[in-house]
Every structure is written in structure tokens, then in C-alpha cells.
PLY file of the C-alpha trace (Angstrom):
ply
format ascii 1.0
element vertex 168
property float x
property float y
property float z
element edge 167
property int vertex1
property int vertex2
end_header
-17.55 7.34 6.40
-18.96 5.18 3.52
-16.12 4.89 0.65
-17.44 3.40 -2.74
-14.64 2.10 -4.74
-15.62 0.21 -8.04
-13.42 -2.06 -9.38
-10.43 -2.89 -7.25
-7.47 -5.21 -6.47
-7.51 -6.77 -3.32
-4.59 -8.12 -1.44
-5.33 -10.74 1.43
-3.48 -13.71 3.08
-0.41 -12.72 0.98
-2.33 -13.24 -2.46
-3.28 -10.45 -4.84
-6.92 -10.92 -6.30
-6.84 -8.57 -9.84
-9.75 -6.88 -10.73
-11.55 -8.81 -7.93
-14.64 -6.69 -7.44
-17.03 -5.08 -9.92
-18.24 -2.76 -6.81
-16.49 -2.63 -3.29
-17.57 -0.40 -0.29
-15.60 0.33 2.58
-17.08 1.48 5.67
-15.81 2.75 9.14
-19.00 3.98 11.14
-17.91 5.20 14.46
-19.49 4.65 17.96
-19.68 7.27 20.46
-19.29 7.26 24.30
-21.53 9.71 26.04
-19.92 11.44 28.93
-21.77 13.57 31.60
-19.51 16.93 32.61
-21.79 18.05 35.19
-25.56 18.69 35.84
-26.36 20.32 32.06
-23.27 19.30 30.13
-22.60 16.28 28.01
-19.46 15.41 25.81
-19.67 12.53 22.91
-16.07 10.84 22.78
-15.30 8.36 19.87
-14.93 5.03 21.21
-14.77 2.65 18.42
-15.23 1.79 14.93
-17.61 -0.93 12.99
-15.60 -1.39 10.00
-16.45 -3.54 6.94
-15.77 -4.13 3.27
-18.24 -5.61 0.87
-17.32 -6.76 -2.58
-19.54 -7.75 -5.50
-17.63 -10.30 -7.36
-17.38 -10.41 -11.19
-16.10 -13.52 -11.52
-16.45 -17.26 -9.49
-13.50 -19.04 -9.59
-11.37 -21.13 -7.11
-9.42 -18.06 -6.14
-12.57 -16.27 -5.13
-13.90 -19.56 -3.39
-10.65 -19.68 -1.15
-10.79 -15.77 -0.62
-14.70 -16.67 0.90
-13.89 -19.74 2.48
-10.72 -19.91 4.53
-11.28 -24.00 4.91
-10.62 -24.60 1.04
-6.80 -25.68 0.17
-5.67 -26.56 -3.26
-5.19 -30.12 -3.96
-4.39 -31.34 -7.56
-7.14 -30.05 -10.22
-9.29 -28.85 -7.53
-9.99 -27.83 -3.68
-10.78 -29.89 -0.54
-11.91 -28.46 2.88
-9.45 -28.64 5.82
-11.18 -26.83 8.77
-8.53 -27.68 11.07
-6.09 -25.47 9.18
-7.97 -22.12 9.02
-6.16 -19.29 10.71
-9.34 -17.26 12.38
-6.88 -14.21 13.36
-7.30 -11.28 11.07
-4.89 -10.45 8.86
-4.17 -7.22 6.51
-6.52 -6.50 3.49
-5.29 -3.94 0.99
-7.90 -2.46 -1.26
-6.50 -0.69 -4.31
-8.76 0.99 -6.70
-7.82 0.30 -10.32
-8.85 3.59 -11.46
-5.73 5.02 -9.35
-3.20 2.99 -11.55
0.07 2.59 -9.52
-0.56 5.44 -7.50
-1.33 4.04 -3.81
-2.50 7.34 -2.23
-6.08 6.18 -2.04
-5.30 2.52 -1.04
-7.38 1.39 1.90
-5.55 -1.01 4.32
-7.80 -2.81 7.06
-4.80 -3.77 9.68
-6.98 -7.07 10.84
-9.77 -8.45 8.47
-11.64 -11.41 9.18
-14.19 -12.95 7.00
-17.90 -11.84 8.23
-18.82 -15.32 10.04
-22.57 -14.32 9.82
-22.63 -13.80 6.24
-19.32 -14.89 4.24
-20.08 -15.49 0.45
-23.46 -14.65 -0.64
-25.24 -15.56 -3.93
-28.39 -13.92 -5.36
-29.82 -14.49 -8.72
-31.53 -11.45 -10.66
-32.81 -10.54 -14.14
-30.34 -13.51 -15.33
-27.39 -11.96 -13.47
-25.41 -13.93 -10.91
-24.21 -11.46 -8.03
-22.10 -12.76 -5.49
-20.88 -10.67 -2.62
-18.26 -11.49 -0.03
-18.32 -9.44 3.52
-15.01 -8.59 5.41
-15.03 -6.90 9.21
-12.19 -4.88 10.43
-11.04 -5.97 13.89
-8.81 -3.60 16.06
-4.83 -3.83 15.35
-2.79 -3.99 18.96
-0.03 -2.34 17.76
1.41 -0.59 14.56
5.52 -0.58 13.86
5.59 -0.90 18.12
3.22 1.91 18.85
0.46 0.44 20.83
-3.02 2.03 20.27
-5.89 1.02 18.89
-6.66 1.17 15.09
-8.64 -0.23 12.21
-7.39 1.10 9.17
-5.24 3.46 7.16
-6.08 5.54 3.89
-2.97 5.91 1.62
0.51 4.05 0.67
1.52 2.51 3.74
5.21 1.44 2.59
5.11 5.26 1.97
4.19 6.07 5.40
6.78 3.41 6.92
4.01 1.26 8.25
5.00 -2.55 8.42
2.03 -4.87 8.07
1.89 -8.10 9.64
-0.61 -9.78 11.52
-2.10 -8.05 14.38
0 1
1 2
2 3
3 4
4 5
5 6
6 7
7 8
8 9
9 10
10 11
11 12
12 13
13 14
14 15
15 16
16 17
17 18
18 19
19 20
20 21
21 22
22 23
23 24
24 25
25 26
26 27
27 28
28 29
29 30
30 31
31 32
32 33
33 34
34 35
35 36
36 37
37 38
38 39
39 40
40 41
41 42
42 43
43 44
44 45
45 46
46 47
47 48
48 49
49 50
50 51
51 52
52 53
53 54
54 55
55 56
56 57
57 58
58 59
59 60
60 61
61 62
62 63
63 64
64 65
65 66
66 67
67 68
68 69
69 70
70 71
71 72
72 73
73 74
74 75
75 76
76 77
77 78
78 79
79 80
80 81
81 82
82 83
83 84
84 85
85 86
86 87
87 88
88 89
89 90
90 91
91 92
92 93
93 94
94 95
95 96
96 97
97 98
98 99
99 100
100 101
101 102
102 103
103 104
104 105
105 106
106 107
107 108
108 109
109 110
110 111
111 112
112 113
113 114
114 115
115 116
116 117
117 118
118 119
119 120
120 121
121 122
122 123
123 124
124 125
125 126
126 127
127 128
128 129
129 130
130 131
131 132
132 133
133 134
134 135
135 136
136 137
137 138
138 139
139 140
140 141
141 142
142 143
143 144
144 145
145 146
146 147
147 148
148 149
149 150
150 151
151 152
152 153
153 154
154 155
155 156
156 157
157 158
158 159
159 160
160 161
161 162
162 163
163 164
164 165
165 166
166 167
């Protein structure tokens, strides 16, 4: 599943980043295991997802830098790096399409998101325009509302569905 979102608000680490991306793409690619059910019969069972969110930023500022580099902390009128205080466990990330107004029907929540350690923030210069992109990866949650099962994401209003978001 590949869902282009467009301009969106993003909530991560308890902070809302308003109209953060001018383009966002959520992907949840299934992986399957093949089971042999006898000499000639095979079945495919969904075993996992590869979940990611790619954001193309329309603005670079202190907030977007802190989003892309978890080691950056506020200090006076600037930022300093403190890699010893980085939490490498995933946290809920909520993507809200601006085009939906206040309706949360098409919100996408990644239950346990981390910044892609191999990509992070990248900047490209093309045709006189700076393009900044950030990539997040989804990890499986350990439990949702006390139920233990492996889940990566939810599409819709988590509050309306009674899902409590916390660190998984």
C-alpha cells in the first residue's frame, strides 16, 4: 500500500508540526511467508510489513531540524547536540492531511516510529530549489490497549476508536 498524502500536519514526540510537508508518502509493504501444504499446494501468509513515511519539507527551521536530529536540544537562542539524551525507542507518529480539515477519518498513525538511521534528513539542490526530506520507519507495536499483537499502523481517528497512544 502506497498512500500519497500531500500537505500534512505531523505529531511526533508530543509536538505538532503544522503544515510540515509539501509532499508526504506513507508506505506499508507486506512481506509473505510461503508454506508448503503438501506436495503441490503452497499458501502465502502475511508475516510482516515494511512501514515508512517520507516527508518533503517546505521549510527548514529549528523545529524541523529537531525533528530530523533527535540529539538537538533547545538552548537559549539556538540548539546544541546532546547524543547521550537521545531516546532510540519508537514513538507514535500521527499524519493528518490538511485537506481533511478537522476530520480525522484519514489520519494515519504509526504506532512506533523512528527516524531512519541510514537516511535521516537529506537535502538536494535542483533547479534552484532546495528540497529537504526526512524518512521515518515503523516498528511493530507490542500491545495496543492491553491486547498483545503485532501492529504497525492505524488509519482513522485513534481517539474515536478508543486506542490509547503511548510509547510501545
